N, C-alpha and C positions, 0 to 999 in steps of 0.2 A: 660505433660501434654497431653494428647491428644485433642483438640480442636472443639466444636462439635456448631450450629449455636444457638444461644436462643432463647428461643420463645418471646420475647416482642424489640421493636423495638424503636431504642431513636429515638424524637420526633423532635432533631438537624438531622436527617439523611431525616427528611421529610424536611427539609429546602437545604438541599445539600451539606449537611456535607461530607469530604473526606473522603473513606473507607480509615485506617491507618492498619498496624500489624506489630510487627516484622519480622517475616519470610514467607515462602509462606505458608505455614500449616496453619498459621493463618489466610486466608485472608476473613474467612468465618466468620467471629469472628466482632460481631459490643456488643457493652456498652445495659447493660439491659437499661432499660428505667425508669430514677425513673419517671416518668409522671405515667407512667401506662398503656401506650397505646399500645393494642394488635396489632398485625397480622388483625383482623378481622373489629375493628373496621377501620382502616388506613387503611384499600381496602375499606372500603364503598363505596367511592364516584374514586375509584381506583387509589389516590393520589400514594401509596404505592409501588404500581407496577410501573408507572407514569416514576414517582422520580427513579427507578431503570433504568429502560428501557433507559430513558430520558440522565442519567448516563451514561448507557454503549455505547448509539451510538455518546455521543462527543466523547471517547474515542477513536473509532477501529482508528481513526487517532487524536489526544489528542487537542484537543480544548488548553489546555491551553499552554500561551505561552513557559516557562520553558523548560516543556517536548518535545514539537514540537520539539523545535532546537535544543534540543541538541539528540533527538530520536527519530528523521524524518529529519530537514534541514540536521548538520551535521553530516549522516552517509548518506541515502536513496536519498535526494534530491542530492549528489553529487557525490555517485556513480553511480547514473541511471544517472549522466551524465544534471539535467537539471540548478542545482545553484553554486556556490563554494560561501564560505567565502575570503572578503578580513581583516579580522581580524585575525593575527598571533593567533592565540589559543594556550597557553602554549607554549609559544615559539616559536608559527609555530611546534612543533611536537606533533598533534591531531592525532583524525581520517582522517582529508583530509591525513594527509603526510605519516599515516599509526602505523602511534604511537597513539594506541586504548587510550581512557581516561574512564577510572572504572565508574568513574562518572556517565561516557556520556551514553557505552549500558547498561549500568543495568535499566538508564531509563526506557527504550523500555519493557522493564521486569515487572517493577514495576506496570504501567502504564495500561500496556495491563489483570494483576492478578487482583489488587486493584480496578481501575476504569472500564475492561471492563467483565471481568473471574466472576468476583463475585458478580455483583449484577443482569448480567442476570442468572447467576447458581440460586440467592434467588429469582430472575422470577419465572421461571421455578420450581421451586419447588410448588410455592404458588399456580401456576395453573396446571399443570401437569395432576391433575384430578377432572378440574373444567368444565365442558361437559362448561360452559357459557363463557370459557374462554381461549377454543383452541387456538384459534387466535392471543391470548396473547403466549400462551405457541408458537406458530409455529414461529413467529414473532424471539422470545428468540433465538431459535434454530439457526436462518436465522443473528441474531447479533452476536452468540459465532462463527461462521462458520467466518464472516469476517471480527470479533480481529484474534481469533488465527492462523486461515491460514497466517497474517500475522507475525506473531509472528515467527512462526514455521518456513515460511520462509523468515528468519530473523536468525534468532536461529540454527534450526535444531529440535533435540526431545524435546518435549515439554511435562508437564500436562498437559492430557487434560480428557481423559474418569476415571483418577483417583483420579480427582480432588474433594478435604475432601474426601478421604479415604485413611488415614494413616493406615502404614501397623500395626505390632506386632513391629517394631522396630520403631513409630511415623516417618517415612518418606514417604514422598507422590512420587509414581513413577511414569516416564513416558512410555509416549509412543515412538515407535520411529516414524518416522515422515511419515512412508509410512501407517502405522496404525492409523495414527495423521490424516493423509489425509484419507485414509478410513472411519476411525469414520466423519470427516466433510460428506462425500458425504451422510452416512444414515442417517444425523442429516437434509441435503437437504431434504430429502425423506420425512421424518419425517413432516417435514415442508411446501414442494410440496404438500402430499397427504392431509393434514391439508385446507391448501388456496385454492384448486384444490374444493375444495367441499364446499368451502363459499362463489368460484363466482357466482356477479349477486344477492349474498345478500347484507341488508345495514348493513353497518360498524358500530361494539358494537361503543361503549361510551367510554370502555376503550382502543380500539383500537388507539377510533381517537386523548385520553386527553393522550396516549404512542407513538404514530408518530411523529420523528422533519419533516419530509421529505415531507410526500404528506399526502394531505389536502382531497383529493375524489381519488375513485373506491380505497381504498390504498391496497385491501384484492390483483389485478390484476395487483400492482405496482410491491408489492413487490413476487411474484409469479414470475414475469418474470425480478425480481434484485435473484431470488433465483436458476433460469433457468442462467442467465448471469455467475454470483457466478462459478455456478459449471463445466458452459462451459470453464470459465477462468480458473478453478482449473484440469480439465481433461488435456485442454491443458501444461499447467506446469509439468504435467510429462509424458507425449507425448513421451520424448525419453529414461525413465527408465519403465516404464511398458505399452506400445504399446496397450497393448489387454486391459486396465481399463480405461487407457485413450477411446481410443473407447468406448466402452461401456456406460463412464458413460456420453460421450460428445457427444452421438447420443439419449441418452438418455436426456438431456436439450434441442436438434433439434427437438426431434419428434413433431411433432403438439399439438397430444395430453399433449401435458408437461402441456401446456400454452403460451407459447412461452416464447421469448428471448424479453429484451428490442430494442424499434425500431426508437420511436423518440424522439426529444429531452423534448416530454413531461412526455417523464420514466424517466427521468436523475435523480438521488437517487446527492440528495444536502440533509446535515445535521442543519438544522439551531444552529447558536452555542448562547451563551448566551454572549458573549462576542467579540471586534473582531475579524478577523482571525487572525493566530499565525501569518502568513508568511506579513501581514503586521508592526506587528511590529520590526518585526524580519527586514523587508528590511530600514523603514523606521526611525520607533519613537527608532531603538538601533544602525542601519544600518549597519547590520552583514550578510546581504547574497547577493550576485551578480549576472546576469546570468550567464551560464556558457558558454565558448568555446565553447562545441556540440553545442548546443542553436542558437548561433550567425552561427557558420559555415554551418548547416543546413538552416536554416530559410534565411539568408542570402543570402549563392547561390540557394535554392529555388525561393528566391524575396517572399515572401510569406506573403501572407498582415495577418494573424492571427498575425504575426513579434512586428509590432504597438499596437494590443491588448490587445500582455501579457506583453511588456516593455519600460521602457520610453529609449529615448536619452540618452546618456555618458553628463554630463555636464564638466566633466574632458579637463582642455586646449589642453590636445594630442588631443583628439579624440570627441572635441564636437559636439554635435549635432548626431552623426553616436549611431547607435546599437556597445555598447561593452562589451562584457562577459570576463570569468577569465576563465585562466586553474584553473580545482582544481588540487593538491599537489604539486604545487607549493612555492617555497623560496619567500614568503615576508618576508621586512625585517619590516613595520611600514602597519597602516594602514592607512592611507594616503595617500599612490601608489595607488592603485585600488579601493577609497572609490569613489571616481566621474564615477563612471560606468555604465550599463543601471544596475538598480534595477525591478523588479516585478514592478507592476503595483499591485492597488490598487484590493484588491477582497472584495465581499461582504462578508456578517455575516454567511456566509453556509460552511460546510467543502463538498468539495468534492468526493463520497466513487465509484460510479461507475455512466458514461456515455452510453447515447445509440450507438456513436461512437466508442467504445470501441467491441461490439454485435458487428460490425457486422464486425471487423476488424479482431474477435474472428472466425465468419463464414467462413469472408476468411481464414483463416488455416487449418479449417477445412474442406470447402471443396476442399482443394492442396492435403490433406493428404485423399479424398477421402472417410469422412467421412456420414453417409446416411442423408437425410434431408439438405445439408449443402447450397446446392444452385450452384450461379455458383461463383468460387472466383474474375474475373472479376467484376463483379455487385458490392458483398458483397463490396472487396475494395472500391471501385470507391463510395460508401452509404457512406462507413467510415470520406469519404475527405468529401462528400457535410454533411455529419451530422455535424463535429467538423466545419466546417463553419457555417455550419447556428445554432450554438450556439452564436457565435459572429455578426450577420444579416451580413454574407457575402455569396457572393456567391462563388461556387468555381469554374464555368466556364472552361474556359481552364485552368487552374492549375492543373487539374486531369491529362491533354490529353498531358503537357509536359514531352517529351522527351532528353529535354538537357544538362537543369539543372543540376549543383551536388553539392555539397557540397564545401564550397569555400574553404580554406589555413586558421589556425587563428595563425596571429603573433602580436604578443604581445610586442608593444613600449615601455615600461618602465619596462621589464625584467627585476633581478635586477643581474642575468648573461648572456653577451652579447649570442642571436640565442638560447639560454635554454631551454624557454620555446616559440619556434617557433615548426607550424608544416609547412614543407615545402607543396610546390605539389605532390614531391614524396611518400610520407611519406607515411609509409602501412597502419596506423594509420586513414587517411582520406579516407571516404564513397566517391564513387565511382556512387553509385547507382541512378537510376534516378526517376522520380515519374509516368511518363504516362506507365502502365498494359504494357508487353510483351509478348506474349504467346508463343512466341522462346523461350521462359527465360527457363533458368537450376528452377528448384521448390526450390534448396537455393536460389538462385539470387530473385527467386517471392517473399520466405520468406521473405529477406530482405527490399527487397520492404512492405509489410504490416507492420511489427515490425517498419521500421520506420515511416513509415507514424503511427503508431496508438503511439509507444513512441510523436510524437507531439501531438498528439489528447490526450493524456489524460494528458498533464500537467495541476498543477502542481504536482500529485501524485508518488511524487518520488518512495515509496516502493513498486510499481507495473513496475515503470520505474526500478530499479535494479534487481527485479525481473525475467521480460524480456531478460536483456543482459544477467542477468549468465543466463538464462535458455537456451536461443534461441542464445546469442556471438551478439544481434545486440540491437539499431544500432553499428553502432561502435565508440565505442568514445577516447576520449586519454588516455592514459595512467600517471598514476604521474610523476610528474618528481622529489622529490624528497620521498621516501620512507625509513624511520624510521623505519619498523617491525623490520631488526635486522632479515633478510633475513626466517622469517615466512609468509608470503606475497606475492607473485609474481605480481612485476609490471603487467606486462602482463600475463594474461588476466583482474589482478586487487582481490583485495578482494571479500570472497564470503560469509563469515558472519561475525555476534558479534558472542564475547564468551557470557562465562554462568557468569551472574554476583556475584558478591563474594558473600553476603546475600545466595545464596543458598549453595555453599559453607561453609560457615558460618554455618547453619541453617536445611540442608539438605542432606548434606556431601553425603554421603552411595550413594543415587538416582540420585544424581549429576552427583558423575565417575560413575555411569549406563548408563546415558544419553550418556560420552561423550565414549562412549563405542561403543556405538549404533550406534554414528557419526562417526564411523572407523576411529578417527583423535585427533590430537592433539584438542581442545580447545584452537582455535584462529583461527583469521582470515581469512586463506589461505586453511582451509578446506571446502570439497565442501560438501554441504546437497545431501542428496537421489537423488535427482530430478537435480540436478546439471553435467551432464555425460560431460567427457572435450572432447570424441570424440563422436561428434550431425551428425548425416546421419539423413535425413529427409525420 
């Protein structure tokens, strides 16, 4: 039987009840309210729409610690080179050693649809024809793109434009990743058009109640966010569809668009209802530590941000030093690396996008010759300065240092002699320096931009992994142990996550069509639409 939205809303929903369902096409079904509270009554003080959008904002990157661990920390964080697990989960045959765990990768799908797409969809339904709530309609569009581009960038084709529209066979169809991206841009068009018309006007009570990131100048902040998001997505597809990328990128860069995020006052952090999940994973559960790549780059660059991000190790072998773990290694017991460097406590807010990223995006856009992108060197250095400013630091001579490079990673506790070492002559050790060099090739300049952007965006593992696959930078260390059975290449590494079993059980015709769209088997080795093999700037 096809499922449709009920006309009444449960009182428990207003108290923050988690949305649940038995299958993808049931995501929009909610129980009838036994107390008889109607949408109109619940909307009286905007509590309904605010509750929807609060849940959506906190699901873009999940605040729930269990979901964050399996959907982000034990996938993107490791694949993007930020963090690694010292716990040999599932006998060390897990995501980090490319033995992908179905219960783990299904979480990213469930969370983004039930807690992200579902409430945003309902907020859109409630506001699309209400002229007094067009700001909320625009906000919903931005949040939807923010959440679902991350899903597409992990799996490929997704359910987007056909959400909650089952066909005659009761199947919910997928969009190709190309079509999904084109729809992302259209949704951003709708949102920015509305927000541009509201600039300078008093912020509505509904927006103030719904927005978990900003307390003043909300319309301007989210307009800048939307433009920066557009530029992020434009560059994401630049190797695959250069013409569309340039068109959308220049739309974001156009001075009449409302501008990009520029200062740290524009940074977007979503207030959480609980402790930051990384704090619990790193300390309470003691399940994640600094990566070998972070050690290699930050120590090699003598980067003062290192001490702002991680704690020194307490292990006797490396006590007082900053020491990371290489992902995808042979780990016999959690105790082996448990006292290596862990991330320092995060504030109770989730980083969605920062001004430093906007500057690095502009630097790459300038490198590509896009209109209104400015000067690549100036943008690059502004990105470094913006990142340093987040920690109360001055970039000073750091950004002009032309000699410091990443250093080799050596593991004094390897279970196999030499197996986890990266020697100085390793092809997997970056040689890029910090200072901008106009004489360098475009690809060398791009490596410099992406490497510094990678440092600045920590701890956003979703973006780190996406940018690594998209550009090939920064240079990361390949796994040592590969249990994929040959489906995932050790180098350049995992490319995507498979579709969850629930899709094959409940939406089988549609997901099988999605695999055809993917153009390869539904495993971690198949490249996404924008992930081209031979990249040429």
